[in-house]
C-alpha positions as CSV (number, residue, x, y, z in Angstrom):
1,M,15.1,65.0,124.4
2,R,18.6,66.2,123.7
3,I,18.7,68.9,120.8
4,A,21.5,71.0,119.1
5,M,20.6,74.1,117.7
6,I,23.1,74.8,114.7
7,A,23.2,78.4,113.4
8,S,25.3,81.0,111.9
9,E,23.4,83.5,114.5
10,A,21.8,84.4,117.2
11,A,20.7,87.5,119.4
12,P,21.9,88.7,122.0
13,F,25.7,87.5,120.8
14,V,25.4,88.4,116.8
15,K,22.7,89.2,114.6
16,T,21.8,90.6,111.1
17,G,18.2,89.9,110.9
18,G,15.1,87.6,111.9
19,L,17.7,84.4,112.0
20,G,19.0,86.0,115.2
21,D,15.6,86.5,116.7
22,V,14.3,83.2,116.1
23,L,17.9,81.6,117.2
24,Q,17.7,83.6,120.7
25,A,14.3,83.0,121.7
26,L,13.3,79.6,120.0
27,P,16.2,77.7,122.3
28,A,15.4,79.7,125.4
29,E,11.7,78.6,125.0
30,L,12.9,74.8,124.7
31,A,15.1,75.0,127.8
32,R,12.3,76.9,129.6
33,S,10.5,74.0,130.7
34,G,13.8,71.9,132.1
35,E,12.5,68.9,130.4
36,H,14.7,68.9,127.2
37,E,18.7,69.2,127.1
38,I,19.3,72.0,124.5
39,S,22.6,73.2,123.1
40,L,23.0,75.9,121.0
41,F,26.1,76.2,118.7
42,L,27.5,79.0,116.7
43,P,30.8,80.7,115.1
44,Y,33.0,82.5,117.4
45,Y,32.8,85.4,115.6
46,K,35.1,88.7,116.4
47,S,32.2,90.7,117.6
48,I,31.6,87.8,120.1
49,K,35.3,86.9,121.1
50,Y,36.1,90.4,122.2
51,N,32.8,91.4,123.8
52,P,33.7,91.7,127.3
53,A,30.0,90.6,128.0
54,H,30.5,87.3,127.0
55,E,32.3,85.2,129.6
56,V,33.4,81.7,128.1
57,E,35.5,79.0,129.0
58,L,37.7,77.1,126.9
59,L,36.9,73.1,126.6
60,T,39.4,71.8,124.4
61,S,41.1,72.1,120.8
62,F,41.5,70.0,117.7
63,T,42.0,70.1,113.9
64,I,39.3,68.9,111.4
65,N,40.1,68.5,107.2
66,L,38.7,70.2,104.5
67,T,40.5,68.2,101.4
68,W,44.3,69.2,101.8
69,R,43.2,71.9,104.7
70,Q,43.9,70.9,108.0
71,Q,42.0,73.5,110.2
72,Y,42.1,74.5,113.8
73,V,38.8,74.4,115.9
74,G,38.6,76.1,119.5
75,L,35.3,74.8,121.3
76,F,34.1,77.6,124.0
77,R,31.5,77.4,126.2
78,L,29.4,80.3,127.7
79,M,29.4,80.4,131.1
80,Q,26.0,80.9,132.4
81,E,23.6,79.4,135.0
82,Q,20.2,79.3,133.0
83,G,19.1,78.6,129.7
84,P,20.5,76.5,126.9
85,A,24.0,75.5,126.9
86,V,26.0,77.8,124.2
87,Y,28.9,76.8,122.4
88,F,31.6,78.8,120.3
89,L,33.7,77.4,117.5
90,D,36.4,79.2,117.6
91,N,39.0,80.0,114.0
92,E,40.4,82.9,113.5
93,Y,41.0,82.8,110.1
94,Y,37.4,81.8,109.3
95,F,35.4,84.1,112.2
96,C,37.9,87.1,113.0
97,R,36.7,89.4,110.8
98,D,34.5,92.7,110.5
99,G,30.8,91.4,109.7
100,L,29.3,87.9,109.0
101,Y,28.7,87.3,105.4
102,G,29.6,88.5,102.5
103,F,33.0,87.4,101.9
104,Y,34.5,85.7,98.7
105,D,35.0,82.4,100.6
106,D,31.7,82.4,102.6
107,G,31.2,78.9,101.1
108,E,34.5,77.2,102.7
109,R,33.7,79.3,105.9
110,F,30.8,77.4,106.6
111,A,31.3,74.1,105.2
112,Y,34.2,74.1,108.1
113,F,31.6,75.0,110.5
114,S,29.1,72.1,109.7
115,K,31.7,69.8,109.8
116,A,33.2,71.0,112.8
117,V,30.3,71.4,114.8
118,L,29.6,67.6,114.5
119,A,33.4,67.1,115.4
120,A,32.6,69.5,118.6
121,I,29.4,67.5,119.5
122,N,31.2,63.9,119.5
123,W,33.9,65.4,121.6
124,L,31.5,66.5,123.8
125,E,29.7,63.1,124.1
126,L,26.4,65.0,123.9
127,R,24.3,62.3,121.7
128,P,21.8,64.4,120.9
129,E,18.4,62.9,119.3
130,I,17.6,66.2,117.2
131,L,19.8,68.2,114.9
132,H,18.5,71.3,114.0
133,C,19.9,73.3,111.3
134,H,19.2,76.7,110.3
135,D,19.4,78.0,106.6
136,W,22.3,77.5,104.2
137,Q,25.2,78.3,106.5
138,T,24.5,74.9,108.2
139,A,23.0,72.8,105.5
140,L,25.8,70.8,104.9
141,V,25.8,69.4,109.0
142,P,23.4,66.6,107.2
143,V,25.5,65.5,104.9
144,Y,28.7,65.6,106.8
145,L,26.5,63.7,109.6
146,D,25.9,60.5,107.2
147,A,29.2,60.8,105.5
148,E,31.5,60.9,108.1
149,F,29.9,61.0,111.3
150,R,27.1,58.4,111.5
151,H,29.2,55.9,113.4
152,C,29.1,58.7,116.3
153,L,25.8,59.8,116.2
154,P,24.3,56.8,114.8
155,D,20.8,57.6,116.1
156,A,20.7,61.3,115.5
157,K,17.6,62.8,113.2
158,T,18.0,66.0,111.1
159,V,15.5,68.9,110.6
160,F,16.7,71.7,108.5
161,T,14.7,75.1,108.4
162,I,14.5,77.2,105.9
163,H,14.4,80.8,106.7
164,N,14.9,82.6,103.5
165,V,15.1,80.3,100.2
166,E,16.5,82.9,98.0
167,Y,20.0,82.4,99.9
168,Q,21.0,79.1,99.2
169,G,24.8,78.8,99.4
170,K,25.6,78.3,95.4
171,M,29.4,77.8,94.9
172,G,31.0,76.8,92.0
173,A,31.2,73.3,90.8
174,E,35.2,72.8,91.4
175,F,34.3,73.4,95.2
176,F,33.0,69.8,95.6
177,N,36.5,68.6,95.0
178,E,38.4,71.5,96.4
179,V,36.7,72.1,100.0
180,L,34.1,69.1,100.7
181,G,36.4,66.7,100.5
182,L,33.5,64.1,100.2
183,D,33.5,60.8,98.4
184,D,32.5,60.8,94.9
185,C,28.9,59.2,95.5
186,W,28.3,62.6,97.5
187,R,28.5,64.6,94.2
188,G,24.7,64.1,93.0
189,V,23.6,64.8,96.5
190,C,25.6,68.5,96.2
191,A,25.3,69.3,92.4
192,Y,22.2,71.0,91.3
193,D,22.3,73.6,87.9
194,G,25.9,73.4,87.6
195,C,26.9,74.3,90.9
196,V,27.2,73.1,94.4
197,N,24.2,74.0,96.5
198,F,24.3,74.0,100.2
199,M,20.3,74.1,100.6
200,K,19.4,71.3,98.0
201,A,21.9,68.9,99.7
202,A,20.1,69.8,102.9
203,I,16.5,69.2,101.6
204,L,17.8,66.0,100.3
205,K,19.4,64.5,103.4
206,A,17.4,66.1,106.3
207,D,14.7,63.6,108.1
208,L,12.3,67.0,107.8
209,V,12.5,70.2,106.2
210,T,10.5,73.4,108.3
211,T,9.7,76.8,107.0
212,V,9.3,79.6,109.1
213,S,5.5,79.8,108.5
214,E,2.5,77.3,107.3
215,N,1.7,79.4,104.3
216,Y,5.7,79.5,103.0
217,A,6.0,75.9,103.1
218,V,2.8,75.7,100.8
219,E,4.2,78.4,98.7
220,L,7.7,77.1,98.4
221,R,6.2,74.0,96.5
222,Y,5.7,76.6,93.4
223,P,8.2,78.2,91.3
224,Y,7.2,81.5,91.7
225,F,8.6,81.4,95.4
226,A,11.1,78.4,95.4
227,H,14.0,80.1,93.8
228,G,14.7,77.2,91.8
229,L,14.3,74.5,94.1
230,S,10.1,74.2,93.9
231,G,10.9,70.3,92.4
232,I,12.9,69.1,95.3
233,L,11.0,70.6,97.9
234,A,7.4,69.6,96.6
235,A,9.3,65.5,96.4
236,K,9.5,66.1,100.4
237,G,6.0,65.3,100.6
238,D,4.7,65.5,104.0
239,R,8.0,65.6,105.3
240,L,7.9,69.6,104.2
241,K,6.3,71.1,107.6
242,G,5.8,74.6,108.1
243,I,5.6,76.6,111.8
244,T,4.8,79.6,112.2
245,N,7.7,82.1,114.2
246,G,6.5,83.9,117.0
247,I,8.4,87.1,118.8
248,D,10.3,87.3,122.3
249,T,7.5,88.9,124.2
250,E,10.0,89.8,127.1
251,V,12.3,91.4,124.6
252,Y,9.3,93.2,122.6
253,N,7.3,94.2,125.4
254,P,5.5,97.7,125.1
255,G,4.5,97.7,128.9
256,A,8.1,97.6,129.9
257,D,10.1,98.8,127.2
258,A,12.7,101.4,128.1
259,A,13.2,103.0,125.0
260,L,9.5,104.1,125.5
261,V,8.6,107.4,127.2
262,Q,5.9,106.1,128.6
263,P,5.2,102.1,128.9
264,F,1.7,101.2,128.0
265,T,-0.4,97.9,127.5
266,A,-3.5,97.0,126.2
267,E,-5.3,98.2,129.7
268,T,-3.3,101.3,129.6
269,F,-3.8,102.3,126.1
270,A,-3.9,105.9,126.4
271,G,0.3,105.5,126.9
272,K,0.2,105.1,123.2
273,Q,-0.8,108.4,122.2
274,V,2.0,110.0,124.5
275,C,4.1,107.6,122.7
276,K,3.0,109.0,119.6
277,R,3.3,112.6,120.4
278,A,6.8,112.2,121.9
279,L,7.8,110.6,118.1
280,Q,6.3,113.2,116.4
281,K,8.4,115.7,118.5
282,E,11.7,113.4,118.3
283,L,11.7,113.3,114.4
284,G,10.5,116.8,113.8
285,L,6.7,115.9,112.5
286,A,3.6,118.0,113.0
287,Q,2.2,117.5,116.0
288,T,-1.4,116.5,114.3
289,D,-3.9,113.4,115.0
290,A,-2.9,112.3,111.9
291,P,-2.1,108.7,111.8
292,I,1.2,107.8,111.4
293,L,2.5,105.0,108.9
294,S,5.9,103.6,109.4
295,M,7.9,100.8,108.5
296,V,11.1,99.4,109.9
297,T,12.9,97.6,107.2
298,R,15.8,96.7,105.3
299,L,15.2,98.7,102.0
300,A,15.0,95.7,99.3
301,S,13.1,95.0,96.2
302,H,11.7,91.9,97.9
303,K,10.4,94.3,101.2
304,G,8.2,96.1,98.4
305,I,9.5,99.1,98.5
306,D,9.2,99.5,94.6
307,L,5.5,99.5,95.7
308,L,5.9,102.3,98.4
309,C,8.1,104.2,95.8
310,Y,5.2,104.2,93.1
311,I,2.5,105.1,95.4
312,L,4.6,107.3,97.2
313,R,3.7,111.0,96.3
314,R,0.0,110.1,96.1
315,L,0.4,108.5,99.7
316,L,1.5,111.9,101.2
317,E,-1.2,114.0,99.8
318,R,-3.3,112.2,102.1
319,D,-3.9,113.2,105.7
320,L,-0.8,111.5,107.5
321,E,2.4,110.9,108.4
322,L,5.0,108.9,107.1
323,V,7.8,107.1,109.2
324,I,10.9,105.0,107.5
325,V,13.4,103.3,109.4
326,G,16.3,101.4,107.6
327,T,19.2,100.9,105.5
328,G,19.7,99.0,102.1
329,E,19.6,99.4,98.4
330,A,21.4,102.8,97.0
331,K,18.5,103.4,94.8
332,Y,15.9,103.3,97.1
333,E,17.8,105.4,100.1
334,H,18.0,107.8,97.2
335,A,14.6,107.8,96.2
336,L,13.0,108.0,99.6
337,L,15.4,110.8,100.8
338,S,14.7,112.5,98.2
339,V,10.6,112.5,98.9
340,A,11.5,113.0,102.4
341,N,12.8,116.3,101.8
342,E,10.3,117.6,99.8
343,Y,7.7,116.9,102.7
344,P,9.1,118.3,105.7
345,G,7.3,117.6,108.9
346,K,5.1,115.1,107.0
347,F,7.7,112.2,106.3
348,S,10.6,111.3,108.3
349,M,13.4,109.1,106.5
350,N,15.8,107.7,108.6
351,L,18.4,105.9,107.3
352,R,19.9,103.7,110.0
353,F,18.9,101.0,112.3
354,D,18.2,102.1,115.9
355,S,16.6,99.4,117.9
356,A,15.8,101.7,120.5
357,L,14.2,104.1,117.6
358,A,12.5,101.3,116.2
359,S,10.4,100.5,119.6
360,R,9.6,104.1,119.7
361,V,8.2,103.9,116.2
362,Y,6.2,100.9,116.8
363,A,4.8,102.2,120.0
364,G,4.1,105.6,118.5
365,S,2.6,104.2,115.0
366,D,-0.8,103.6,114.3
367,M,-0.4,101.6,110.7
368,Y,2.5,99.7,110.2
369,L,3.1,99.3,106.0
370,M,4.2,95.4,104.9
371,P,3.6,95.3,101.4
372,S,6.5,92.5,100.9
373,K,6.9,90.6,97.6
374,S,7.7,87.6,99.3
375,E,8.2,87.2,103.1
376,P,8.7,83.8,104.9
377,C,7.2,84.9,108.1
378,G,7.9,88.4,108.8
379,L,8.7,89.6,112.6
380,S,7.7,93.1,112.0
381,Q,3.9,92.7,111.6
382,L,3.9,90.6,114.9
383,I,6.1,93.2,116.7
384,A,3.9,96.0,115.5
385,M,0.4,94.4,116.6
386,H,1.9,93.6,120.0
387,Y,2.9,97.2,120.3
388,G,-1.0,98.4,119.3
389,T,-0.2,99.0,115.6
390,V,-2.3,98.1,113.3
391,P,-0.6,96.3,110.0
392,I,-1.4,96.5,106.4
393,V,0.3,93.9,104.3
394,N,0.8,92.0,101.5
395,A,-1.3,88.7,102.2
396,T,1.6,86.3,101.5
397,G,4.5,83.8,103.1
398,G,3.8,84.2,107.1
399,L,2.0,87.6,106.3
400,R,-1.3,85.8,105.2
401,D,-1.3,83.5,108.9
402,T,-0.5,86.1,111.4
403,V,-3.0,89.0,109.4
404,P,-5.8,87.4,108.8
405,P,-7.9,90.6,106.9
406,Y,-10.1,92.9,109.4
407,N,-13.9,93.0,109.0
408,A,-15.5,95.8,109.9
409,E,-18.8,94.4,110.4
410,T,-18.0,91.4,112.6
411,G,-14.8,93.0,114.3
412,E,-12.7,89.8,113.3
413,G,-9.4,90.1,111.6
414,R,-6.0,91.9,112.6
415,G,-5.2,94.3,109.9
416,Y,-5.9,95.0,105.8
417,T,-4.6,93.5,103.2
418,F,-4.2,93.1,99.5
419,Q,-4.2,90.2,97.4
420,S,-1.5,90.9,94.2
421,Y,1.7,92.3,94.4
422,N,0.3,95.9,92.8
423,G,0.9,99.3,93.9
424,D,-2.8,100.5,93.5
425,D,-3.9,97.5,95.1
426,F,-1.4,98.3,98.2
427,L,-2.8,101.9,98.3
428,G,-6.3,100.9,98.0
429,A,-5.4,98.9,101.4
430,I,-4.1,102.0,103.1
431,D,-6.9,103.9,102.1
432,R,-9.4,101.5,103.5
433,A,-7.6,101.7,106.9
434,L,-7.3,105.4,106.5
435,S,-11.2,105.6,106.1
436,D,-11.9,103.1,109.1
437,Y,-9.2,105.3,111.5
438,Y,-11.3,108.3,111.1
439,G,-14.7,106.7,110.5
440,T,-14.9,104.9,113.5
441,P,-12.1,105.8,115.9
442,E,-13.9,103.3,119.1
443,A,-13.7,100.2,116.5
444,W,-10.3,101.3,115.2
445,A,-9.3,101.7,119.3
446,K,-10.8,98.0,119.6
447,L,-8.8,96.4,117.1
448,A,-5.6,97.9,118.1
449,K,-6.2,96.8,121.6
450,S,-7.0,93.3,120.5
451,D,-4.0,93.0,117.9
452,M,-1.9,93.3,121.5
453,S,-3.7,90.9,123.5
454,V,-3.1,87.7,120.8
455,D,-0.6,85.8,122.2
456,F,2.7,86.1,119.6
457,S,4.9,84.4,122.1
458,W,7.1,81.4,121.0
459,T,4.7,78.9,123.7
460,Q,3.1,77.8,120.7
461,P,5.9,77.5,117.9
462,A,7.9,75.6,120.8
463,K,5.3,73.0,121.4
464,K,4.9,72.3,117.7
465,Y,8.3,71.9,117.5
466,I,8.7,69.5,120.1
467,A,5.8,67.7,118.6
468,L,7.9,67.3,115.6
469,Y,10.8,66.5,117.0
470,Q,9.0,63.4,118.6
471,S,7.5,62.5,115.8
472,L,10.9,61.8,114.0
473,I,12.5,59.8,116.9
């Protein structure tokens, strides 16, 4: 099959979160067999354009219209011999900025990108059978395809993946006339709740909508989770599917991670204790056998940080150590840092993101906390388990799919869960884990090794995507 992936970010070129991880790993996995022709389209951001590590060639340039605007499009191709073909769309007015998102004209920037991608695909004569678009930034691709490019790509089918329904690409009602430049018959497709909603338009027009976990696809049919789009999503019926993400097990490999003082596997599990001692020394924690509980996260409300703050002092009364790495909302940064200053040697608060430190935290911790209010899939719990760190999670979204509750009697399960978004329930799950950690150390080690042995790679998710694509064509 010929498959074009369209996204606003992809590692290693540019990344702000899990979307970047997915768009690094999924296209590479799809291309690995050599049976499919995979291409990836990204904006040519400043951080990519002026990075000498990325060698590119200019293929062509042309212009496209957004109502009265006539905008330049430069089409570049990454020069590499293996993997998917990677194309960058250049426009310095829109993309030569510090950062990816958060600008006053983000709607215009990504409307431009969605239309420019289709023009570039037509120029390249790729004729993809599948156009796979990701999140609101590419949500207008199915719209522009049917409105202006269907004659160029008569057989192309569209797949739209929702990585986080909170971010929908909402613009003022005037955006339709001022930017999109579509015939008036498309107004109803794009309009929702008094504004232009990119994601709603994609849900209506895409041949198939997917989410990044099976449970999230179920949750999005209900108002509590769907941020106003439950009715639109429920109406998709069996054209709304969930496929649980994997992780790139070459990037996240505790057996070959250069950031670790001693890489280890399930067979050389003693190396994890070496990593734990090294982490305690690095972060100024007491050199004890107490379990290290950790989080590598954005400090945002939907990540459950309010629950953590609620139980924090009670938690630190227990025989444990706590490590948090991340930045986010100022109120959480201040609250956590204040408590950390009260517990030197026991609570290490690191207001930064450092990928090497993150690896050492995953490797050196015993338990990983993920009390998210909502979690489309979650990658951190997968990485933690792959590094032998047992997760404690709220059973929501992809966390429910990937962390079945541990049963001490049968040895089944992967971690500890709580069922309601409640701080005391969260603390109860932690206490159950602490009881098993101290009470049955051999069973605990067996659980951690078992988690390491689960296949969290992209092999199975990629096969499921291929099956979905084939069902469309």
